[in-house]
mmCIF file as gemmi writes it, N, C-alpha and C atoms, coordinates in Angstrom:
data_model
loop_
_atom_site.group_PDB
_atom_site.id
_atom_site.type_symbol
_atom_site.label_atom_id
_atom_site.label_alt_id
_atom_site.label_comp_id
_atom_site.label_asym_id
_atom_site.label_entity_id
_atom_site.label_seq_id
_atom_site.pdbx_PDB_ins_code
_atom_site.Cartn_x
_atom_site.Cartn_y
_atom_site.Cartn_z
_atom_site.occupancy
_atom_site.B_iso_or_equiv
_atom_site.pdbx_formal_charge
_atom_site.auth_seq_id
_atom_site.auth_asym_id
_atom_site.pdbx_PDB_model_num
ATOM 1 N N . MET Axp A 1 ? -38.743 103.666 99.16 1 0 ? 1 A 1
ATOM 2 C CA . MET Axp A 1 ? -39.748 104.592 99.572 1 0 ? 1 A 1
ATOM 3 C C . MET Axp A 1 ? -39.108 105.583 100.453 1 0 ? 1 A 1
ATOM 4 N N . LYS Axp A 2 ? -39.485 106.713 100.481 1 0 ? 2 A 1
ATOM 5 C CA . LYS Axp A 2 ? -38.835 107.833 101.271 1 0 ? 2 A 1
ATOM 6 C C . LYS Axp A 2 ? -39.298 107.597 102.861 1 0 ? 2 A 1
ATOM 7 N N . PRO Axp A 3 ? -38.393 107.806 103.714 1 0 ? 3 A 1
ATOM 8 C CA . PRO Axp A 3 ? -38.906 107.769 105.189 1 0 ? 3 A 1
ATOM 9 C C . PRO Axp A 3 ? -40.272 108.425 105.541 1 0 ? 3 A 1
ATOM 10 N N . LYS Axp A 4 ? -40.563 109.647 104.828 1 0 ? 4 A 1
ATOM 11 C CA . LYS Axp A 4 ? -41.615 110.503 105.102 1 0 ? 4 A 1
ATOM 12 C C . LYS Axp A 4 ? -42.878 109.577 104.445 1 0 ? 4 A 1
ATOM 13 N N . ASP Axp A 5 ? -42.668 109.008 103.388 1 0 ? 5 A 1
ATOM 14 C CA . ASP Axp A 5 ? -43.798 108.247 102.863 1 0 ? 5 A 1
ATOM 15 C C . ASP Axp A 5 ? -44.068 106.942 103.654 1 0 ? 5 A 1
ATOM 16 N N . GLN Axp A 6 ? -43.083 106.425 104.078 1 0 ? 6 A 1
ATOM 17 C CA . GLN Axp A 6 ? -43.144 105.269 104.995 1 0 ? 6 A 1
ATOM 18 C C . GLN Axp A 6 ? -43.966 105.472 106.35 1 0 ? 6 A 1
ATOM 19 N N . ARG Axp A 7 ? -43.649 106.617 106.874 1 0 ? 7 A 1
ATOM 20 C CA . ARG Axp A 7 ? -44.276 107.155 108.075 1 0 ? 7 A 1
ATOM 21 C C . ARG Axp A 7 ? -45.675 107.337 107.751 1 0 ? 7 A 1
ATOM 22 N N . LYS Axp A 8 ? -46.106 107.986 106.585 1 0 ? 8 A 1
ATOM 23 C CA . LYS Axp A 8 ? -47.337 108.273 106.165 1 0 ? 8 A 1
ATOM 24 C C . LYS Axp A 8 ? -48.188 106.975 106.02 1 0 ? 8 A 1
ATOM 25 N N . GLU Axp A 9 ? -47.551 105.897 105.461 1 0 ? 9 A 1
ATOM 26 C CA . GLU Axp A 9 ? -48.302 104.657 105.113 1 0 ? 9 A 1
ATOM 27 C C . GLU Axp A 9 ? -48.491 103.897 106.387 1 0 ? 9 A 1
ATOM 28 N N . GLU Axp A 10 ? -47.607 104.086 107.436 1 0 ? 10 A 1
ATOM 29 C CA . GLU Axp A 10 ? -47.65 103.461 108.71 1 0 ? 10 A 1
ATOM 30 C C . GLU Axp A 10 ? -48.875 103.978 109.418 1 0 ? 10 A 1
ATOM 31 N N . VAL Axp A 11 ? -48.957 105.358 109.534 1 0 ? 11 A 1
ATOM 32 C CA . VAL Axp A 11 ? -50.001 106.067 110.249 1 0 ? 11 A 1
ATOM 33 C C . VAL Axp A 11 ? -51.432 105.589 109.39 1 0 ? 11 A 1
ATOM 34 N N . MET Axp A 12 ? -51.43 105.687 108.179 1 0 ? 12 A 1
ATOM 35 C CA . MET Axp A 12 ? -52.574 105.269 107.402 1 0 ? 12 A 1
ATOM 36 C C . MET Axp A 12 ? -53.005 103.806 107.605 1 0 ? 12 A 1
ATOM 37 N N . ASN Axp A 13 ? -52.023 102.97 107.851 1 0 ? 13 A 1
ATOM 38 C CA . ASN Axp A 13 ? -52.36 101.552 108.287 1 0 ? 13 A 1
ATOM 39 C C . ASN Axp A 13 ? -53.049 101.497 109.716 1 0 ? 13 A 1
ATOM 40 N N . ILE Axp A 14 ? -52.353 102.224 110.604 1 0 ? 14 A 1
ATOM 41 C CA . ILE Axp A 14 ? -52.931 102.333 111.98 1 0 ? 14 A 1
ATOM 42 C C . ILE Axp A 14 ? -54.256 102.889 111.926 1 0 ? 14 A 1
ATOM 43 N N . LEU Axp A 15 ? -54.624 103.912 111.126 1 0 ? 15 A 1
ATOM 44 C CA . LEU Axp A 15 ? -55.851 104.55 111.051 1 0 ? 15 A 1
ATOM 45 C C . LEU Axp A 15 ? -56.864 103.548 110.532 1 0 ? 15 A 1
ATOM 46 N N . GLU Axp A 16 ? -56.522 102.887 109.33 1 0 ? 16 A 1
ATOM 47 C CA . GLU Axp A 16 ? -57.454 101.823 108.794 1 0 ? 16 A 1
ATOM 48 C C . GLU Axp A 16 ? -57.823 100.607 109.712 1 0 ? 16 A 1
ATOM 49 N N . GLU Axp A 17 ? -56.718 100.366 110.653 1 0 ? 17 A 1
ATOM 50 C CA . GLU Axp A 17 ? -57.024 99.142 111.591 1 0 ? 17 A 1
ATOM 51 C C . GLU Axp A 17 ? -58.102 99.653 112.589 1 0 ? 17 A 1
ATOM 52 N N . ARG Axp A 18 ? -57.934 100.853 113.068 1 0 ? 18 A 1
ATOM 53 C CA . ARG Axp A 18 ? -58.81 101.431 114.064 1 0 ? 18 A 1
ATOM 54 C C . ARG Axp A 18 ? -60.211 101.605 113.567 1 0 ? 18 A 1
ATOM 55 N N . CYS Axp A 19 ? -60.139 102.14 112.283 1 0 ? 19 A 1
ATOM 56 C CA . CYS Axp A 19 ? -61.548 102.442 111.762 1 0 ? 19 A 1
ATOM 57 C C . CYS Axp A 19 ? -62.226 101.153 111.354 1 0 ? 19 A 1
ATOM 58 N N . ASN Axp A 20 ? -61.664 100.142 110.819 1 0 ? 20 A 1
ATOM 59 C CA . ASN Axp A 20 ? -62.192 98.872 110.635 1 0 ? 20 A 1
ATOM 60 C C . ASN Axp A 20 ? -62.776 98.113 111.88 1 0 ? 20 A 1
ATOM 61 N N . VAL Axp A 21 ? -62.173 98.386 113.025 1 0 ? 21 A 1
ATOM 62 C CA . VAL Axp A 21 ? -62.698 97.865 114.265 1 0 ? 21 A 1
ATOM 63 C C . VAL Axp A 21 ? -64.01 98.624 114.543 1 0 ? 21 A 1
ATOM 64 N N . LEU Axp A 22 ? -63.982 99.989 114.527 1 0 ? 22 A 1
ATOM 65 C CA . LEU Axp A 22 ? -65.105 100.8 114.693 1 0 ? 22 A 1
ATOM 66 C C . LEU Axp A 22 ? -66.281 100.463 113.736 1 0 ? 22 A 1
ATOM 67 N N . LYS Axp A 23 ? -66.034 100.317 112.467 1 0 ? 23 A 1
ATOM 68 C CA . LYS Axp A 23 ? -66.975 99.724 111.357 1 0 ? 23 A 1
ATOM 69 C C . LYS Axp A 23 ? -67.723 98.506 111.907 1 0 ? 23 A 1
ATOM 70 N N . GLU Axp A 24 ? -66.979 97.556 112.441 1 0 ? 24 A 1
ATOM 71 C CA . GLU Axp A 24 ? -67.607 96.388 113.08 1 0 ? 24 A 1
ATOM 72 C C . GLU Axp A 24 ? -68.484 96.551 114.166 1 0 ? 24 A 1
ATOM 73 N N . GLN Axp A 25 ? -68.058 97.557 114.966 1 0 ? 25 A 1
ATOM 74 C CA . GLN Axp A 25 ? -68.962 97.921 116.156 1 0 ? 25 A 1
ATOM 75 C C . GLN Axp A 25 ? -70.316 98.66 116.022 1 0 ? 25 A 1
ATOM 76 N N . PHE Axp A 26 ? -70.231 99.384 114.94 1 0 ? 26 A 1
ATOM 77 C CA . PHE Axp A 26 ? -71.386 100.399 114.606 1 0 ? 26 A 1
ATOM 78 C C . PHE Axp A 26 ? -71.984 100.041 113.315 1 0 ? 26 A 1
ATOM 79 N N . THR Axp A 27 ? -73.298 100.153 113.072 1 0 ? 27 A 1
ATOM 80 C CA . THR Axp A 27 ? -73.959 99.963 111.953 1 0 ? 27 A 1
ATOM 81 C C . THR Axp A 27 ? -74.008 101.122 111.102 1 0 ? 27 A 1
ATOM 82 N N . GLU Axp A 28 ? -74.002 102.238 111.762 1 0 ? 28 A 1
ATOM 83 C CA . GLU Axp A 28 ? -74.024 103.493 110.735 1 0 ? 28 A 1
ATOM 84 C C . GLU Axp A 28 ? -72.474 103.71 110.333 1 0 ? 28 A 1
ATOM 85 N N . SER Axp A 29 ? -72.597 104.359 109.079 1 0 ? 29 A 1
ATOM 86 C CA . SER Axp A 29 ? -71.223 104.585 108.398 1 0 ? 29 A 1
ATOM 87 C C . SER Axp A 29 ? -71.029 105.97 107.954 1 0 ? 29 A 1
ATOM 88 N N . PRO Axp A 30 ? -70.112 106.696 108.455 1 0 ? 30 A 1
ATOM 89 C CA . PRO Axp A 30 ? -69.172 106.472 109.399 1 0 ? 30 A 1
ATOM 90 C C . PRO Axp A 30 ? -69.826 106.455 110.734 1 0 ? 30 A 1
ATOM 91 N N . PRO Axp A 31 ? -68.976 105.861 111.78 1 0 ? 31 A 1
ATOM 92 C CA . PRO Axp A 31 ? -69.477 105.881 113.107 1 0 ? 31 A 1
ATOM 93 C C . PRO Axp A 31 ? -69.623 107.383 113.709 1 0 ? 31 A 1
ATOM 94 N N . PRO Axp A 32 ? -70.227 107.492 114.873 1 0 ? 32 A 1
ATOM 95 C CA . PRO Axp A 32 ? -70.342 108.886 115.479 1 0 ? 32 A 1
ATOM 96 C C . PRO Axp A 32 ? -68.798 109.416 115.614 1 0 ? 32 A 1
ATOM 97 N N . VAL Axp A 33 ? -68.643 110.695 115.382 1 0 ? 33 A 1
ATOM 98 C CA . VAL Axp A 33 ? -67.322 111.287 115.513 1 0 ? 33 A 1
ATOM 99 C C . VAL Axp A 33 ? -66.597 111.213 116.841 1 0 ? 33 A 1
ATOM 100 N N . ILE Axp A 34 ? -67.477 111.048 117.852 1 0 ? 34 A 1
ATOM 101 C CA . ILE Axp A 34 ? -66.838 110.933 119.088 1 0 ? 34 A 1
ATOM 102 C C . ILE Axp A 34 ? -66.163 109.68 119.309 1 0 ? 34 A 1
ATOM 103 N N . ASN Axp A 35 ? -66.317 108.714 118.5 1 0 ? 35 A 1
ATOM 104 C CA . ASN Axp A 35 ? -65.739 107.431 118.474 1 0 ? 35 A 1
ATOM 105 C C . ASN Axp A 35 ? -64.53 107.335 117.569 1 0 ? 35 A 1
ATOM 106 N N . TRP Axp A 36 ? -64.307 108.326 116.803 1 0 ? 36 A 1
ATOM 107 C CA . TRP Axp A 36 ? -63.114 108.226 115.966 1 0 ? 36 A 1
ATOM 108 C C . TRP Axp A 36 ? -61.981 108.32 116.746 1 0 ? 36 A 1
ATOM 109 N N . PRO Axp A 37 ? -60.86 107.627 116.189 1 0 ? 37 A 1
ATOM 110 C CA . PRO Axp A 37 ? -59.545 107.795 116.955 1 0 ? 37 A 1
ATOM 111 C C . PRO Axp A 37 ? -59.034 109.336 117.127 1 0 ? 37 A 1
ATOM 112 N N . LYS Axp A 38 ? -58.349 109.56 118.292 1 0 ? 38 A 1
ATOM 113 C CA . LYS Axp A 38 ? -57.855 110.798 118.506 1 0 ? 38 A 1
ATOM 114 C C . LYS Axp A 38 ? -56.38 110.869 117.996 1 0 ? 38 A 1
ATOM 115 N N . THR Axp A 39 ? -56.011 112.153 117.799 1 0 ? 39 A 1
ATOM 116 C CA . THR Axp A 39 ? -54.615 112.422 117.252 1 0 ? 39 A 1
ATOM 117 C C . THR Axp A 39 ? -53.572 111.625 118.242 1 0 ? 39 A 1
ATOM 118 N N . ARG Axp A 40 ? -53.832 111.908 119.451 1 0 ? 40 A 1
ATOM 119 C CA . ARG Axp A 40 ? -52.824 111.303 120.475 1 0 ? 40 A 1
ATOM 120 C C . ARG Axp A 40 ? -52.92 109.806 120.385 1 0 ? 40 A 1
ATOM 121 N N . GLU Axp A 41 ? -54.042 108.996 120.269 1 0 ? 41 A 1
ATOM 122 C CA . GLU Axp A 41 ? -54.07 107.547 120.206 1 0 ? 41 A 1
ATOM 123 C C . GLU Axp A 41 ? -53.293 107.22 118.921 1 0 ? 41 A 1
ATOM 124 N N . LEU Axp A 42 ? -53.411 107.838 117.824 1 0 ? 42 A 1
ATOM 125 C CA . LEU Axp A 42 ? -52.757 107.463 116.583 1 0 ? 42 A 1
ATOM 126 C C . LEU Axp A 42 ? -51.25 107.756 116.732 1 0 ? 42 A 1
ATOM 127 N N . ALA Axp A 43 ? -50.844 108.833 117.233 1 0 ? 43 A 1
ATOM 128 C CA . ALA Axp A 43 ? -49.497 109.102 117.435 1 0 ? 43 A 1
ATOM 129 C C . ALA Axp A 43 ? -48.725 108.304 118.466 1 0 ? 43 A 1
ATOM 130 N N . ASP Axp A 44 ? -49.51 107.751 119.569 1 0 ? 44 A 1
ATOM 131 C CA . ASP Axp A 44 ? -49.001 106.905 120.357 1 0 ? 44 A 1
ATOM 132 C C . ASP Axp A 44 ? -48.714 105.437 119.763 1 0 ? 44 A 1
ATOM 133 N N . LYS Axp A 45 ? -49.633 105.04 119.049 1 0 ? 45 A 1
ATOM 134 C CA . LYS Axp A 45 ? -49.358 103.732 118.174 1 0 ? 45 A 1
ATOM 135 C C . LYS Axp A 45 ? -48.284 103.834 117.178 1 0 ? 45 A 1
ATOM 136 N N . ALA Axp A 46 ? -48.144 104.928 116.689 1 0 ? 46 A 1
ATOM 137 C CA . ALA Axp A 46 ? -47.014 105.054 115.617 1 0 ? 46 A 1
ATOM 138 C C . ALA Axp A 46 ? -45.876 105.549 116.185 1 0 ? 46 A 1
ATOM 139 N N . GLN Axp A 47 ? -45.762 105.754 117.388 1 0 ? 47 A 1
ATOM 140 C CA . GLN Axp A 47 ? -44.508 106.178 118.073 1 0 ? 47 A 1
ATOM 141 C C . GLN Axp A 47 ? -44.064 107.543 117.519 1 0 ? 47 A 1
ATOM 142 N N . LEU Axp A 48 ? -45.017 108.487 117.409 1 0 ? 48 A 1
ATOM 143 C CA . LEU Axp A 48 ? -44.634 109.732 116.878 1 0 ? 48 A 1
ATOM 144 C C . LEU Axp A 48 ? -45.075 110.738 117.89 1 0 ? 48 A 1
ATOM 145 N N . ASP Axp A 49 ? -44.453 111.957 117.91 1 0 ? 49 A 1
ATOM 146 C CA . ASP Axp A 49 ? -45.06 112.915 118.778 1 0 ? 49 A 1
ATOM 147 C C . ASP Axp A 49 ? -46.353 113.477 118.151 1 0 ? 49 A 1
ATOM 148 N N . ILE Axp A 50 ? -47.208 114.13 118.877 1 0 ? 50 A 1
ATOM 149 C CA . ILE Axp A 50 ? -48.663 114.373 118.421 1 0 ? 50 A 1
ATOM 150 C C . ILE Axp A 50 ? -48.614 115.425 117.415 1 0 ? 50 A 1
ATOM 151 N N . TYR Axp A 51 ? -47.54 116.254 117.195 1 0 ? 51 A 1
ATOM 152 C CA . TYR Axp A 51 ? -47.521 117.332 116.168 1 0 ? 51 A 1
ATOM 153 C C . TYR Axp A 51 ? -47.062 116.633 114.808 1 0 ? 51 A 1
ATOM 154 N N . THR Axp A 52 ? -46.266 115.706 114.886 1 0 ? 52 A 1
ATOM 155 C CA . THR Axp A 52 ? -45.805 115.072 113.589 1 0 ? 52 A 1
ATOM 156 C C . THR Axp A 52 ? -46.976 114.105 113.196 1 0 ? 52 A 1
ATOM 157 N N . ALA Axp A 53 ? -47.62 113.511 114.133 1 0 ? 53 A 1
ATOM 158 C CA . ALA Axp A 53 ? -48.733 112.681 113.751 1 0 ? 53 A 1
ATOM 159 C C . ALA Axp A 53 ? -49.84 113.59 113.041 1 0 ? 53 A 1
ATOM 160 N N . ARG Axp A 54 ? -50.117 114.691 113.611 1 0 ? 54 A 1
ATOM 161 C CA . ARG Axp A 54 ? -51.057 115.58 113.103 1 0 ? 54 A 1
ATOM 162 C C . ARG Axp A 54 ? -50.778 116.079 111.681 1 0 ? 54 A 1
ATOM 163 N N . LEU Axp A 55 ? -49.435 116.438 111.302 1 0 ? 55 A 1
ATOM 164 C CA . LEU Axp A 55 ? -48.97 116.842 110.041 1 0 ? 55 A 1
ATOM 165 C C . LEU Axp A 55 ? -49.124 115.758 109.069 1 0 ? 55 A 1
ATOM 166 N N . VAL Axp A 56 ? -48.81 114.557 109.543 1 0 ? 56 A 1
ATOM 167 C CA . VAL Axp A 56 ? -48.994 113.361 108.608 1 0 ? 56 A 1
ATOM 168 C C . VAL Axp A 56 ? -50.349 113.139 108.388 1 0 ? 56 A 1
ATOM 169 N N . LEU Axp A 57 ? -51.257 113.172 109.249 1 0 ? 57 A 1
ATOM 170 C CA . LEU Axp A 57 ? -52.74 113.013 109.136 1 0 ? 57 A 1
ATOM 171 C C . LEU Axp A 57 ? -53.395 114.041 108.123 1 0 ? 57 A 1
ATOM 172 N N . MET Axp A 58 ? -52.82 115.23 108.394 1 0 ? 58 A 1
ATOM 173 C CA . MET Axp A 58 ? -53.334 116.35 107.503 1 0 ? 58 A 1
ATOM 174 C C . MET Axp A 58 ? -52.921 116.097 106.185 1 0 ? 58 A 1
ATOM 175 N N . LYS Axp A 59 ? -51.775 115.442 105.718 1 0 ? 59 A 1
ATOM 176 C CA . LYS Axp A 59 ? -51.407 115.096 104.457 1 0 ? 59 A 1
ATOM 177 C C . LYS Axp A 59 ? -52.447 114.049 103.949 1 0 ? 59 A 1
ATOM 178 N N . LEU Axp A 60 ? -52.657 113.159 104.788 1 0 ? 60 A 1
ATOM 179 C CA . LEU Axp A 60 ? -53.613 112.048 104.395 1 0 ? 60 A 1
ATOM 180 C C . LEU Axp A 60 ? -54.922 112.865 103.95 1 0 ? 60 A 1
ATOM 181 N N . VAL Axp A 61 ? -55.39 113.715 104.685 1 0 ? 61 A 1
ATOM 182 C CA . VAL Axp A 61 ? -56.614 114.45 104.421 1 0 ? 61 A 1
ATOM 183 C C . VAL Axp A 61 ? -56.446 115.171 103.088 1 0 ? 61 A 1
ATOM 184 N N . ASP Axp A 62 ? -55.467 115.803 102.791 1 0 ? 62 A 1
ATOM 185 C CA . ASP Axp A 62 ? -55.126 116.532 101.59 1 0 ? 62 A 1
ATOM 186 C C . ASP Axp A 62 ? -55.312 115.614 100.332 1 0 ? 62 A 1
ATOM 187 N N . GLU Axp A 63 ? -54.661 114.321 100.564 1 0 ? 63 A 1
ATOM 188 C CA . GLU Axp A 63 ? -54.688 113.196 99.64 1 0 ? 63 A 1
ATOM 189 C C . GLU Axp A 63 ? -56.124 112.63 99.423 1 0 ? 63 A 1
ATOM 190 N N . ASN Axp A 64 ? -57.115 113.049 100.354 1 0 ? 64 A 1
ATOM 191 C CA . ASN Axp A 64 ? -58.401 112.454 100.309 1 0 ? 64 A 1
ATOM 192 C C . ASN Axp A 64 ? -58.552 110.974 100.737 1 0 ? 64 A 1
ATOM 193 N N . ARG Axp A 65 ? -57.576 110.629 101.552 1 0 ? 65 A 1
ATOM 194 C CA . ARG Axp A 65 ? -57.371 109.323 102.088 1 0 ? 65 A 1
ATOM 195 C C . ARG Axp A 65 ? -58.069 109.135 103.489 1 0 ? 65 A 1
ATOM 196 N N . ALA Axp A 66 ? -58.118 110.419 104.204 1 0 ? 66 A 1
ATOM 197 C CA . ALA Axp A 66 ? -58.679 110.452 105.636 1 0 ? 66 A 1
ATOM 198 C C . ALA Axp A 66 ? -59.419 111.627 105.695 1 0 ? 66 A 1
ATOM 199 N N . LYS Axp A 67 ? -60.389 111.445 106.765 1 0 ? 67 A 1
ATOM 200 C CA . LYS Axp A 67 ? -61.168 112.638 107.105 1 0 ? 67 A 1
ATOM 201 C C . LYS Axp A 67 ? -60.936 113.141 108.438 1 0 ? 67 A 1
ATOM 202 N N . MET Axp A 68 ? -61.058 114.437 108.764 1 0 ? 68 A 1
ATOM 203 C CA . MET Axp A 68 ? -60.846 115.016 110.087 1 0 ? 68 A 1
ATOM 204 C C . MET Axp A 68 ? -62.164 115.411 110.592 1 0 ? 68 A 1
ATOM 205 N N . SER Axp A 69 ? -62.362 115.384 111.872 1 0 ? 69 A 1
ATOM 206 C CA . SER Axp A 69 ? -63.685 115.936 112.314 1 0 ? 69 A 1
ATOM 207 C C . SER Axp A 69 ? -63.581 117.361 112.111 1 0 ? 69 A 1
ATOM 208 N N . GLU Axp A 70 ? -64.816 118.034 111.999 1 0 ? 70 A 1
ATOM 209 C CA . GLU Axp A 70 ? -64.943 119.387 111.657 1 0 ? 70 A 1
ATOM 210 C C . GLU Axp A 70 ? -64.595 120.181 112.766 1 0 ? 70 A 1
ATOM 211 N N . THR Axp A 71 ? -64.838 119.905 113.934 1 0 ? 71 A 1
ATOM 212 C CA . THR Axp A 71 ? -64.643 120.587 115.134 1 0 ? 71 A 1
ATOM 213 C C . THR Axp A 71 ? -63.854 119.618 116.154 1 0 ? 71 A 1
ATOM 214 N N . LYS Axp A 72 ? -63.218 120.139 117.135 1 0 ? 72 A 1
ATOM 215 C CA . LYS Axp A 72 ? -62.476 119.394 118.144 1 0 ? 72 A 1
ATOM 216 C C . LYS Axp A 72 ? -63.747 118.672 119.023 1 0 ? 72 A 1
ATOM 217 N N . VAL Axp A 73 ? -63.476 117.518 119.435 1 0 ? 73 A 1
ATOM 218 C CA . VAL Axp A 73 ? -64.401 116.684 120.158 1 0 ? 73 A 1
ATOM 219 C C . VAL Axp A 73 ? -63.703 116.417 121.368 1 0 ? 73 A 1
ATOM 220 N N . MET Axp A 74 ? -64.165 116.925 122.584 1 0 ? 74 A 1
ATOM 221 C CA . MET Axp A 74 ? -63.579 116.811 123.91 1 0 ? 74 A 1
ATOM 222 C C . MET Axp A 74 ? -62.191 117.177 123.822 1 0 ? 74 A 1
ATOM 223 N N . ASN Axp A 75 ? -61.82 118.372 123.152 1 0 ? 75 A 1
ATOM 224 C CA . ASN Axp A 75 ? -60.622 118.958 122.879 1 0 ? 75 A 1
ATOM 225 C C . ASN Axp A 75 ? -59.566 118.14 122.176 1 0 ? 75 A 1
ATOM 226 N N . SER Axp A 76 ? -60.028 117.291 121.206 1 0 ? 76 A 1
ATOM 227 C CA . SER Axp A 76 ? -59.096 116.494 120.396 1 0 ? 76 A 1
ATOM 228 C C . SER Axp A 76 ? -59.716 116.499 118.914 1 0 ? 76 A 1
ATOM 229 N N . LEU Axp A 77 ? -58.833 116.474 118.037 1 0 ? 77 A 1
ATOM 230 C CA . LEU Axp A 77 ? -59.154 116.287 116.675 1 0 ? 77 A 1
ATOM 231 C C . LEU Axp A 77 ? -59.471 114.851 116.404 1 0 ? 77 A 1
ATOM 232 N N . ARG Axp A 78 ? -60.447 114.431 115.65 1 0 ? 78 A 1
ATOM 233 C CA . ARG Axp A 78 ? -60.68 113.122 115.477 1 0 ? 78 A 1
ATOM 234 C C . ARG Axp A 78 ? -60.574 112.669 114.057 1 0 ? 78 A 1
ATOM 235 N N . TRP Axp A 79 ? -60.13 111.357 113.677 1 0 ? 79 A 1
ATOM 236 C CA . TRP Axp A 79 ? -59.82 111.147 112.253 1 0 ? 79 A 1
ATOM 237 C C . TRP Axp A 79 ? -60.54 109.83 111.991 1 0 ? 79 A 1
ATOM 238 N N . PHE Axp A 80 ? -60.73 109.642 110.643 1 0 ? 80 A 1
ATOM 239 C CA . PHE Axp A 80 ? -61.307 108.471 109.988 1 0 ? 80 A 1
ATOM 240 C C . PHE Axp A 80 ? -60.962 108.191 108.631 1 0 ? 80 A 1
ATOM 241 N N . ILE Axp A 81 ? -61.003 107.13 108.072 1 0 ? 81 A 1
ATOM 242 C CA . ILE Axp A 81 ? -60.614 106.853 106.785 1 0 ? 81 A 1
ATOM 243 C C . ILE Axp A 81 ? -61.696 107.307 105.832 1 0 ? 81 A 1
ATOM 244 N N . ALA Axp A 82 ? -61.318 107.92 104.68 1 0 ? 82 A 1
ATOM 245 C CA . ALA Axp A 82 ? -62.041 108.595 103.759 1 0 ? 82 A 1
ATOM 246 C C . ALA Axp A 82 ? -62.738 107.431 102.921 1 0 ? 82 A 1
ATOM 247 N N . HIS Axp A 83 ? -62.042 106.437 102.452 1 0 ? 83 A 1
ATOM 248 C CA . HIS Axp A 83 ? -62.589 105.531 101.612 1 0 ? 83 A 1
ATOM 249 C C . HIS Axp A 83 ? -62.25 104.124 102.276 1 0 ? 83 A 1
ATOM 250 N N . PRO Axp A 84 ? -63.128 103.67 103.044 1 0 ? 84 A 1
ATOM 251 C CA . PRO Axp A 84 ? -62.991 102.454 103.897 1 0 ? 84 A 1
ATOM 252 C C . PRO Axp A 84 ? -62.678 101.312 102.785 1 0 ? 84 A 1
ATOM 253 N N . THR Axp A 85 ? -61.805 100.292 103.333 1 0 ? 85 A 1
ATOM 254 C CA . THR Axp A 85 ? -61.635 99.381 102.444 1 0 ? 85 A 1
ATOM 255 C C . THR Axp A 85 ? -62.421 98.171 103.019 1 0 ? 85 A 1
ATOM 256 N N . GLU Axp A 86 ? -63.204 97.642 102.134 1 0 ? 86 A 1
ATOM 257 C CA . GLU Axp A 86 ? -64.112 96.573 102.518 1 0 ? 86 A 1
ATOM 258 C C . GLU Axp A 86 ? -63.349 95.15 102.527 1 0 ? 86 A 1
ATOM 259 N N . LYS Axp A 87 ? -63.601 94.485 103.584 1 0 ? 87 A 1
ATOM 260 C CA . LYS Axp A 87 ? -63.005 93.11 103.718 1 0 ? 87 A 1
ATOM 261 C C . LYS Axp A 87 ? -63.666 92.059 102.941 1 0 ? 87 A 1
């Protein structure tokens, strides 16, 4: 697997972990956008700079694997998995 693909899968796994926790906390699906993970949170967890993380997340959106908030929420883009994996 190429390093870029590994990075993308790592970010996707982090996003899935965060979103699965949110799904357990909220009955509505998806949870309110304000609770979705911020770009900065995902970047820090993946040890990436915020711009690289955003590029990777945008690729996941292009692949219909993730959703991006339509507008910034408290000056941050928010992200959620497009097709939540059921446990």
